C-alpha positions in Angstrom: -33.3 -15.0 -19.8 -35.0 -18.3 -20.1 -38.5 -19.7 -20.8 -40.7 -22.4 -19.4 -42.8 -23.8 -22.2 -45.9 -26.0 -21.5 -47.6 -27.8 -24.5 -50.9 -29.6 -24.7 -53.3 -30.8 -27.5 -56.1 -28.6 -26.2 -56.4 -25.0 -24.7 -57.2 -25.0 -21.1 -57.7 -22.7 -18.2 -55.0 -23.3 -15.5 -56.1 -23.6 -11.8 -54.5 -21.6 -9.3 -52.7 -24.6 -8.0 -51.2 -25.3 -11.4 -50.2 -21.6 -11.9 -48.4 -22.0 -8.6 -46.6 -25.1 -9.6 -45.5 -23.5 -13.0 -44.2 -20.3 -11.1 -42.3 -22.5 -8.8 -40.7 -24.3 -11.8 -39.9 -20.9 -13.4 -38.2 -19.8 -10.3 -36.1 -22.9 -10.1 -35.0 -22.2 -13.7 -34.2 -18.6 -12.9 -32.2 -19.5 -9.9 -30.3 -22.0 -11.9 -29.5 -19.5 -14.6 -28.3 -17.0 -11.9 -26.2 -19.6 -10.3 -24.7 -20.6 -13.6 -23.8 -17.1 -14.5 -22.3 -16.5 -11.1 -19.9 -19.5 -11.1 -16.4 -18.1 -10.6 -17.7 -14.6 -9.8 -18.6 -15.1 -6.1 -16.1 -15.2 -3.2 -17.1 -18.3 -1.4 -16.2 -17.0 2.1 -17.9 -13.5 2.2 -20.5 -14.4 -0.6 -19.6 -10.8 -2.1 -18.9 -10.6 -5.8 -15.1 -11.3 -6.4 -12.3 -9.5 -8.2 -13.3 -11.1 -11.6 -16.9 -9.8 -11.2 -15.4 -6.4 -10.3 -13.4 -6.3 -13.6 -16.5 -7.3 -15.6 -18.7 -4.8 -14.0 -16.2 -1.9 -14.6 -16.0 -2.9 -18.2 -19.8 -3.0 -18.7 -21.3 -0.7 -16.0 -19.0 2.2 -15.3 -20.2 5.4 -17.4 -18.6 8.9 -17.3 -15.8 9.3 -14.8 -15.6 7.3 -11.6 -13.2 6.2 -8.9 -12.2 2.6 -7.7 -11.4 2.5 -3.9 -9.7 -0.5 -2.4 -9.9 -1.2 1.4 -7.2 -3.2 3.4 -8.7 -4.4 6.6 -6.0 -6.9 7.6 -2.3 -7.5 6.6 -1.6 -10.9 5.1 1.1 -12.1 7.6 -1.5 -11.5 10.4 -4.0 -13.7 8.4 -1.5 -16.3 7.9 -0.5 -16.3 11.6 -4.1 -16.3 12.7 -4.7 -19.4 10.3 -1.9 -21.2 11.7 -2.8 -20.5 15.4 -6.7 -20.6 15.3 -7.4 -22.4 12.0 -8.9 -21.3 8.7 -12.5 -21.3 10.2 -11.5 -18.4 12.5 -10.2 -16.4 9.5 -13.3 -17.0 7.5 -15.5 -15.9 10.4 -13.4 -12.7 10.7 -13.7 -12.0 7.0 -17.5 -12.5 7.3 -17.6 -10.1 10.1 -15.6 -7.5 8.2 -18.0 -7.7 5.3 -20.9 -6.9 7.7 -19.1 -4.1 9.4 -18.0 -2.4 6.1 -21.6 -2.7 4.5 -23.0 -1.0 7.7 -20.5 1.8 7.6 -20.4 2.3 3.8 -23.9 2.8 2.5 -22.5 4.8 -0.5 -20.7 1.5 -1.6 -23.9 0.0 -3.0 -21.9 -2.9 -4.2 -19.0 -4.1 -2.3 -16.4 -6.6 -3.8 -14.0 -8.9 -2.1 -10.8 -8.7 -4.2 -8.4 -10.6 -1.8 -8.1 -11.9 1.7 -9.2 -9.0 3.9 -9.4 -6.5 1.0 -12.5 -5.1 -0.3 -13.4 -2.7 -3.2 -16.2 -0.5 -4.6 -16.3 1.9 -7.4 -18.3 5.2 -7.3 -19.2 7.9 -9.8 -17.1 11.1 -9.8 -17.6 13.5 -8.0 -17.7 11.1 -4.9 -20.7 11.5 -2.6 -18.3 11.3 0.3 -14.5 12.2 0.3 -11.8 9.7 1.0 -11.3 11.5 4.2 -15.0 11.2 5.2 -14.9 7.5 4.3 -11.7 7.0 6.5 -13.7 8.8 9.4 -16.6 6.5 8.9 -14.3 3.4 9.0 -12.4 4.7 12.1 -12.8 2.3 15.1 -14.3 -0.5 12.9 -14.0 -3.9 14.7 -14.5 -7.5 13.6 -14.9 -10.5 15.7 -12.3 -13.3 15.7 -14.7 -15.2 17.9 -17.8 -14.6 20.0 -16.0 -12.7 22.6 -12.7 -11.5 20.8 -13.1 -8.3 18.9 -10.4 -7.1 16.6 -9.6 -3.4 15.8 -9.2 -3.2 12.1 -6.1 -1.0 10.9 -7.7 0.1 7.7 -5.9 1.6 4.7 -7.5 2.7 1.5 -6.1 3.1 -2.0 -7.9 5.5 -4.6 -7.5 4.9 -8.4 -8.0 8.7 -8.9 -10.4 9.8 -11.6 -11.0 7.1 -14.4 -13.0 6.9 -17.3 -14.2 4.1 -19.8 -11.3 4.5 -22.0 -9.1 2.9 -19.3 -8.9 -0.9 -19.1 -10.3 -2.4 -16.0 -7.0 -4.1 -15.2 -5.2 -0.7 -15.3 -7.9 0.9 -13.0 -7.3 -2.0 -10.6 -3.5 -1.7 -10.7 -3.8 2.1 -10.0 -5.9 1.4 -6.9 -3.6 -1.4 -5.7 -0.5 0.9 -6.2 -2.0 3.6 -4.2 -3.1 1.2 -1.5 0.4 -0.2 -1.3 1.8 3.3 -0.9 -0.7 4.1 1.9 0.4 1.0 3.8 4.1 1.5 3.4 3.8 5.1 4.6 1.2 4.5 7.4 -1.4 6.7 5.8 -5.1 6.0 6.2 -5.5 6.6 2.4 -3.7 7.6 -0.8 -4.7 8.6 -4.2 -2.9 7.4 -7.2 -0.7 9.8 -8.9 1.7 9.6 -12.0 4.7 10.6 -10.0 4.2 7.8 -7.6 3.8 5.4 -10.5 7.0 6.5 -12.1 8.9 6.1 -8.9 7.6 2.5 -8.5 8.4 1.6 -12.1 11.9 2.9 -11.6 12.2 0.9 -8.4 11.2 -2.2 -10.2 13.5 -1.3 -13.1 16.4 -0.9 -10.7 15.9 -4.2 -9.1 15.7 -5.9 -12.5 19.0 -4.2 -13.7 20.7 -4.8 -10.5 20.2 -8.5 -10.8 21.6 -8.4 -14.3 24.5 -6.4 -13.0 25.4 -9.1 -10.3 25.2 -11.8 -13.0 27.4 -9.7 -15.4 29.8 -8.5 -12.5 29.9 -5.0 -13.9 29.0 -1.6 -12.4 29.2 -2.6 -8.6 32.3 -1.7 -6.8 33.5 -1.2 -3.1 34.9 1.9 -1.5 36.6 1.7 1.9 36.0 4.3 4.6 38.8 4.5 7.1 38.6 3.9 10.8 41.0 6.3 12.5 42.2 6.0 16.2 42.0 9.4 17.9 44.6 8.4 20.3 47.3 7.6 17.8 45.9 9.1 14.6 46.6 5.7 12.8 44.2 3.9 10.5 42.9 1.0 12.4 40.4 -0.5 9.9 37.9 0.3 7.3 34.2 -0.3 6.4 33.4 -1.7 2.9 30.7 0.3 1.3 28.9 -0.8 -1.9 28.5 1.5 -4.8 26.8 1.1 -8.1 27.7 3.0 -11.3 24.6 2.6 -13.6 25.4 2.8 -17.3 22.6 5.3 -17.9 21.7 6.9 -14.5 25.3 7.3 -13.4 25.9 6.8 -9.6 23.0 5.1 -7.9 23.1 5.8 -4.1 22.9 2.9 -1.7 20.0 4.4 0.0 18.1 4.1 -3.3 18.8 0.4 -4.0 19.6 -1.3 -0.8 15.9 -0.8 0.8 14.4 -2.4 -2.3 16.8 -5.3 -2.3 16.3 -6.0 1.3 12.6 -7.0 0.6 13.7 -9.7 -1.9 15.8 -12.9 -2.3 18.3 -10.7 -4.2 19.8 -9.6 -0.9 21.4 -12.8 -0.4 23.2 -12.5 -3.9 24.3 -8.9 -3.1 25.7 -9.8 0.3 27.5 -12.7 -1.3 29.0 -10.1 -3.8 30.1 -7.9 -1.0 31.7 -10.8 0.9 33.6 -12.2 -2.0 35.0 -8.8 -3.0 35.9 -7.8 0.4 37.8 -11.1 1.0 39.6 -10.5 -2.5 40.6 -7.1 -1.3 41.8 -8.5 2.1 43.9 -11.0 0.2 45.5 -8.3 -2.1 46.4 -6.1 0.9 47.9 -9.2 2.8 50.0 -10.1 -0.4 51.3 -6.4 -0.3 52.1 -6.5 3.4 49.1 -4.8 4.7 46.8 -6.4 7.4 43.8 -4.1 8.0 40.4 -5.3 9.4 37.4 -4.5 7.3 33.7 -4.5 8.3 30.9 -5.3 6.0 27.2 -4.4 6.3 24.8 -7.4 6.3 21.0 -7.9 6.8 19.0 -9.8 9.3 18.2 -12.4 6.6 21.8 -13.1 6.2 22.3 -13.9 9.8 19.2 -16.0 9.9 20.6 -18.6 7.5 21.5 -21.7 9.5 24.6 -22.1 7.4 25.8 -18.7 7.1 28.6 -18.4 9.8 30.0 -21.8 8.6 30.0 -20.6 5.0 31.7 -17.4 5.9 34.3 -19.1 7.9 35.1 -21.5 5.0 35.5 -18.6 2.6 38.1 -16.9 4.8 39.9 -20.3 5.4 40.1 -21.0 1.7 41.7 -17.4 1.4 44.0 -18.2 4.4 42.6 -15.2 6.3 41.8 -14.8 10.0 38.1 -14.3 10.8 39.2 -11.3 13.0 40.1 -9.5 9.8 36.4 -9.5 8.7 33.9 -7.7 11.0 30.1 -7.7 10.3 27.7 -4.8 11.0 24.1 -5.5 12.0 21.6 -3.6 9.7 18.0 -3.7 10.4 18.5 -4.0 14.3 14.8 -4.1 15.0 14.4 -7.2 12.8 17.3 -8.7 14.5 15.7 -8.6 17.8 12.6 -10.2 16.4 14.4 -13.0 15.0 15.8 -15.8 17.4 17.4 -17.3 14.2 19.3 -14.0 13.4 20.6 -13.6 17.0 21.7 -17.2 17.0 23.5 -16.6 13.7 25.4 -13.6 15.5 26.3 -16.0 18.3 27.8 -18.5 15.8 29.8 -15.7 14.2 31.2 -14.4 17.5 32.2 -17.9 18.5 34.2 -18.3 15.4 36.2 -15.1 16.0 34.3 -12.5 13.9 34.0 -9.1 15.3 30.1 -7.8 15.6 29.4 -4.2 15.2 26.1 -2.3 15.9 25.4 0.4 13.3 23.7 3.6 14.0 23.6 3.6 17.8 21.6 6.4 19.2 19.2 6.9 16.2 16.5 5.1 17.9 14.7 4.6 21.4 15.5 1.0 22.2 19.3 0.9 21.8 20.0 0.2 25.4 18.0 -3.0 25.1 20.3 -4.0 22.1 23.2 -4.3 24.4 21.5 -6.9 26.5 20.5 -9.0 23.5 22.9 -8.8 20.6 26.4 -10.3 21.1 28.4 -7.1 20.2 32.1 -6.0 20.1 31.9 -2.6 18.6 29.4 0.2 18.9 29.1 2.8 16.1 27.7 6.2 17.3 25.1 7.5 14.7 26.0 10.7 13.0 22.7 12.3 14.2 24.1 12.6 17.7 27.7 13.4 16.5 27.0 16.3 14.3 25.6 18.6 17.0 28.3 18.1 19.6 30.4 21.2 18.5 27.5 23.7 19.0 25.1 22.0 21.5 26.1 21.4 25.2 23.3 18.9 25.5 24.7 16.8 22.7 28.3 16.9 24.3 26.9 15.8 27.5 24.7 12.9 25.9 27.8 11.7 23.9 30.1 11.9 26.9 27.8 9.8 29.2 27.0 7.3 26.3 30.7 6.7 25.6 31.4 6.3 29.2 28.6 3.7 29.6 29.8 1.8 26.5 33.5 1.7 27.8 32.3 0.4 31.1 30.7 -2.4 29.3 33.9 -3.2 27.4 32.8 -2.1 23.9 35.0 -0.4 21.3 33.2 2.8 20.3 33.4 4.4 16.8 31.9 7.9 16.1 30.4 8.0 12.7 30.6 11.2 10.5 33.5 13.0 12.2 34.4 15.4 9.4 36.0 18.6 10.9 38.8 19.4 13.5 36.5 20.9 16.1 34.7 17.5 16.4 38.1 15.7 16.5 39.1 17.9 19.5 36.0 17.3 21.4 36.5 13.5 21.0 40.1 13.6 22.1 39.2 15.2 25.4 39.9 13.0 28.4 37.1 10.5 29.0 36.0 10.4 25.3 38.9 8.8 23.6 
């Protein structure tokens, strides 16, 4: 509120023109006050209230029970790539067009907020006037324009905070909605509602990452097991695969499937790979000193191969241990990422030129495997257990495996079958044409 005070020595009746002037002055003051109070609370691109305004409004305006919904319209990597290719002006125009499209399709969201690049939010009383599924249907097929003639289909995901009340802090409500949104994005769902079980799992994941970093620094809890590779022709052990294991001081054995996917998304992957490499080389040195020469393969991520100096560093470590690079094989995890990364493919070429054996893990588990053979410099192909485990009881599986092995042998690959655990499967693989 503000006042415009006019003082004079004598009372007078103002003319219509004077009243109009004073009203205009009052409006200027009112506009100044509104602008002053909105500083820091308006998104400068979309002109929508921003995240800080959202938190304030939740704190002072929300009554009873309500929900906060966050809408993700564009993923950040795409926005960054678009800014690099077309400039920030194109991104800003796209965000403005998104705003118009959302406001047109979401009349129930009387106040829309811009909380991040390409992310919008609104809160609504409980029960909602329209269900999340209904909102998703309204948003289906939403487009925004990059330029006058370039429409972009928006891949929209939503995160719902669940039922909230005024006892919760605004930041906690926002955290719940963001947590649900990230789950929707990671699972490919149109929308997800926050739930405590999801939150507990996410907190456990974060806790595992923190504890794993401490474990790496303290060098306690992690260890390697070696899975043998057996020749079906001679029955001899021809090599082994080093597999990492983690014995947690409280939770006991933590499966690799629990912590490896978490680590792959962080810089901790480099430290974990270095730990595996160093301990495998130490084991190879110990075996050599005891008169055993046995090749060992290790699993590495695309981010490892992408480092320009990785091949040289690995060769140097083996040289210092007086070991032949042929004794250490590398297996490619994240094959799709490998194909998308010229740097990773170049890293594999550098390893192959230095004498390292390259293996492709889980061949047969996807739809693009044949293409891998053309693009990745490979020596060894591992058949995924998903196509191996059915060959005893399914004729179709036996025919598929037989022809896949014949193709790979014609291309001069060494073929490994993963998950051979019974004599019946062994007998099938020892048949002519499969050995």
